[in-house]
C-alpha positions in Angstrom: 0.0 0.0 0.0 2.9 2.4 0.8 4.6 1.7 -2.4 1.4 2.3 -4.3 1.0 5.6 -2.5 4.6 6.6 -3.4 4.0 5.6 -7.0 0.9 7.7 -7.2 2.6 10.6 -5.6 5.6 10.4 -8.0 3.2 10.0 -11.0 1.4 13.1 -9.9 4.6 15.1 -9.8 5.6 13.8 -13.2 2.3 14.6 -14.9 2.2 18.1 -13.4 5.8 18.8 -14.5 4.9 17.5 -18.0 1.6 19.4 -18.3 3.0 22.6 -17.0 6.6 22.5 -18.2 6.2 26.1 -19.5 4.5 27.3 -16.3 6.0 29.0 -13.3 8.6 26.9 -11.4 7.0 28.1 -8.2 3.8 26.2 -9.0 5.6 23.0 -9.7 7.6 23.4 -6.5 4.4 24.0 -4.5 2.7 20.9 -5.9 5.8 18.8 -5.2 6.0 20.0 -1.6 2.4 19.2 -1.1 3.0 15.6 -2.4 5.9 15.2 -0.1 3.9 16.4 2.9 1.2 13.8 2.0 3.8 11.0 1.8 5.2 12.0 5.2 1.7 12.0 6.6 1.1 8.5 5.3 4.4 7.3 6.7 4.2 9.1 10.1 0.6 9.1 10.9 -0.8 5.9 9.3 2.2 3.7 9.9 2.4 2.4 6.3 6.3 2.1 6.5 6.2 0.1 9.8 3.7 -2.3 8.4 5.6 -2.7 5.2 8.7 -3.5 7.2 6.8 -6.0 9.4 5.4 -7.7 6.3 8.9 -7.9 4.9 10.3 -9.5 8.0 7.5 -11.9 8.3 7.9 -12.9 4.7 11.6 -13.5 5.2 11.0 -15.6 8.3 8.4 -17.8 6.5 10.9 -18.3 3.6 13.6 -19.3 6.0 11.4 -21.8 7.8 10.4 -23.3 4.4 14.0 -23.7 3.4 14.9 -25.2 6.9 11.9 -27.7 6.6 13.0 -28.6 3.1 16.5 -29.3 4.2 15.3 -31.4 7.1 13.1 -33.4 4.8 16.0 -34.1 2.4 18.3 -35.1 5.3 15.6 -37.5 6.6 15.2 -39.0 3.2 18.9 -39.5 2.8 19.2 -41.2 6.2 16.1 -43.3 5.6 17.9 -44.9 2.7 20.0 -46.8 5.4 16.9 -48.6 6.7 17.6 -52.3 7.3 15.6 -54.3 4.9 12.3 -55.7 6.2 12.6 -59.5 6.9 9.7 -61.8 7.9 12.4 -64.0 9.6 13.9 -61.1 11.6 11.2 -58.5 12.1 7.9 -58.4 14.1 5.2 -57.8 11.4 1.6 -57.0 12.0 -0.7 -57.5 9.0 0.0 -59.1 5.7 3.8 -59.8 5.4 3.5 -59.5 1.6 1.8 -56.1 1.6 3.4 -53.6 -0.8 3.9 -51.0 1.9 5.5 -51.3 5.3 5.3 -48.8 8.2 8.5 -49.4 10.1 8.2 -48.0 13.5 11.1 -47.5 15.9 9.5 -47.2 19.3 9.9 -47.1 23.1 7.5 -48.9 25.5 7.8 -46.1 28.1 7.3 -43.3 25.6 3.9 -41.6 26.2 3.6 -40.6 22.5 4.3 -44.2 21.4 1.5 -45.4 23.8 -0.9 -43.0 22.0 0.4 -43.9 18.6 0.2 -47.7 19.1 -3.6 -48.2 18.6 -3.6 -45.6 15.8 -1.2 -47.7 13.7 -3.2 -50.8 14.4 -6.3 -49.1 13.0 -4.3 -48.1 10.0 -3.3 -51.6 9.2 -6.9 -53.0 9.8 -8.4 -50.4 7.4 -5.8 -51.1 4.7 -5.8 -54.9 4.9 -3.3 -56.4 2.4 -2.0 -52.9 1.4 0.1 -52.0 4.5 1.9 -53.9 7.3 3.5 -52.7 10.5 7.1 -53.5 11.4 7.9 -52.9 15.0 11.5 -52.2 16.0 13.0 -51.2 19.4 14.3 -47.8 20.2 14.4 -47.5 24.0 15.5 -44.0 25.1 18.1 -43.8 27.7 16.1 -41.6 30.1 13.3 -44.2 30.0 15.6 -47.0 31.2 15.8 -49.5 32.8 12.1 -49.9 32.2 12.0 -49.3 28.5 15.0 -51.7 27.8 13.7 -54.5 30.0 10.2 -54.2 28.5 11.7 -54.5 25.0 13.7 -57.5 26.1 10.6 -59.1 27.5 8.7 -58.8 24.3 11.5 -60.6 22.6 11.3 -63.3 25.2 7.5 -63.5 24.5 8.3 -63.9 20.8 10.9 -66.6 21.4 8.4 -68.6 23.5 5.2 -67.9 21.7 6.0 -66.6 18.2 4.9 -63.4 16.4 1.4 -63.5 17.8 2.7 -63.6 21.4 5.0 -60.7 20.6 2.0 -58.5 19.6 -0.3 -59.6 22.4 2.4 -58.9 25.0 3.3 -55.5 23.5 -0.3 -54.4 23.3 -0.8 -55.1 27.0 2.4 -53.2 28.0 1.2 -50.1 26.0 -2.3 -50.5 27.5 -1.1 -50.7 31.1 2.0 -48.5 31.3 1.7 -45.0 32.6 4.9 -44.2 30.6 7.9 -41.9 31.3 10.3 -44.7 32.5 8.4 -46.1 35.5 5.1 -46.7 34.0 5.1 -50.5 34.3 6.8 -52.4 37.1 9.6 -54.6 35.9 8.6 -57.3 38.5 5.2 -57.6 36.6 6.8 -58.6 33.3 6.7 -62.4 34.1 3.1 -62.4 35.4 2.2 -60.6 32.3 3.7 -63.3 30.2 1.8 -66.0 32.1 -1.4 -64.0 31.6 -1.1 -64.5 27.8 -0.4 -68.2 28.4 3.4 -68.4 28.3 5.5 -70.6 30.6 6.5 -68.3 33.5 9.7 -70.2 34.4 11.0 -70.3 30.9 10.1 -66.6 30.4 11.9 -65.6 33.6 15.0 -67.5 32.5 15.0 -65.8 29.2 14.5 -62.3 30.8 17.0 -62.8 33.5 19.7 -64.1 31.2 19.8 -60.7 29.3 20.4 -62.5 26.0 17.8 -60.3 24.3 19.7 -57.2 25.1 21.8 -57.5 21.9 18.7 -58.0 19.9 17.2 -54.7 21.2 20.5 -52.9 20.8 20.7 -54.0 17.2 17.3 -52.4 16.4 18.4 -49.2 18.2 21.7 -49.0 16.2 19.8 -49.6 12.9 17.4 -46.9 13.8 20.2 -44.4 14.4 21.8 -45.3 11.0 18.3 -44.6 9.4 18.1 -41.2 11.0 15.8 -41.9 13.9 16.5 -39.6 16.9 13.2 -39.8 18.9 10.1 -41.9 19.3 7.9 -42.8 17.6 10.1 -42.6 14.5 8.5 -44.0 11.4 9.7 -44.8 7.9 7.2 -45.7 5.2 8.5 -48.0 2.6 7.0 -49.1 -0.7 8.5 -52.5 -1.6 7.4 -52.3 -5.2 8.6 -48.9 -6.2 11.4 -48.6 -3.7 10.0 -45.2 -2.5 10.3 -44.3 1.1 10.1 -41.3 3.4 10.5 -40.7 7.2 8.1 -39.0 9.7 8.3 -38.3 13.4 5.8 -38.2 16.2 2.4 -39.6 17.0 0.7 -38.7 13.7 -3.1 -38.9 13.4 -4.8 -41.7 11.5 -5.7 -39.3 8.7 -2.1 -38.3 8.2 -0.9 -41.8 8.2 -3.6 -42.7 5.7 -2.5 -39.7 3.5 1.0 -41.1 3.6 -0.1 -44.5 2.5 -2.3 -43.1 -0.3 0.6 -41.1 -1.5 2.9 -44.1 -1.8 0.2 -46.2 -3.5 -0.5 -43.3 -5.9 3.2 -43.0 -6.8 3.4 -46.8 -7.3 0.4 -46.7 -9.7 1.9 -43.7 -11.5 5.1 -45.6 -12.2 
C-alpha cells in the first residue's frame, strides 16, 4: 500500500511537470512540496512504513522456515535410505507380510507418544488390509531406562516362546497398562504378564534374567540411528514395489498416516 502511494505521488509530480513545463517553477515546487507532505503524513501518521517493514520481516521468516523444513526433509530421506531391509524372519510384522507398503516404527514402550500412537497404527493396518503392514523395531530411550529396555527384552522373550502373535499380544498389553515416562510398568510384573497370555512363567523368567535379548534390542536401536531416527515414535514408510520411502516423526493422526499410504500407493500406480 505504501509503495502504491509513493508511485501515485511520483506519478502526480511527473504529470504536473509535463503538463506545466512552460508554467512558473514556483507552481511545480508548491505541488511537489504538497505531495511530499502527504507522503510524510502517510508514513508518520498511518504507519504504512512500519507495516511494510513488518510484512517484509514476516515474509523473510516464512521463507527461511520453508528452506529449513525442506533441508530437514532431504536429510531425513537421505538417512532413511540406510533402513535395514524388512525381513519376515527377523522382524515383528503385524498384518500381511506380503503387503506392498511397510510402516516401520522405531518405538519405546515407556514413551507416552508411542503409547498414544500404538492403537492408531493398528487401526491403519486394519483399514488397509493387504496394502500395508506394520514392522515394530525397538528404540528404548536412555532416560526411560531401565524400564524401556527391559520391556523391550521381555517382548523378545515372549516372541521366542510364543511366536509373532505372542509378541504383539504382549506388546499391546504393555502399552495399555503402562503410565509411561520410565516407571510406567513395574519390571517385576513382566513375568506375570507373560503368564497372563499363556506363556510358561519359568522359561520366560529364565529368558529375561539371562539378558540375552539385550543384543537384539540394541541392534534395532543402532539400525534406527543409522536410518536417522532420533526420537520416538520414529516412522519410515517403505513401498517395496517402487522402492520409494520417506520418514516421519511423532504420534501422527490416523488421517495423516492414511494420506502417507495413499501417496505411496499413488506413486506406485503412476510408475
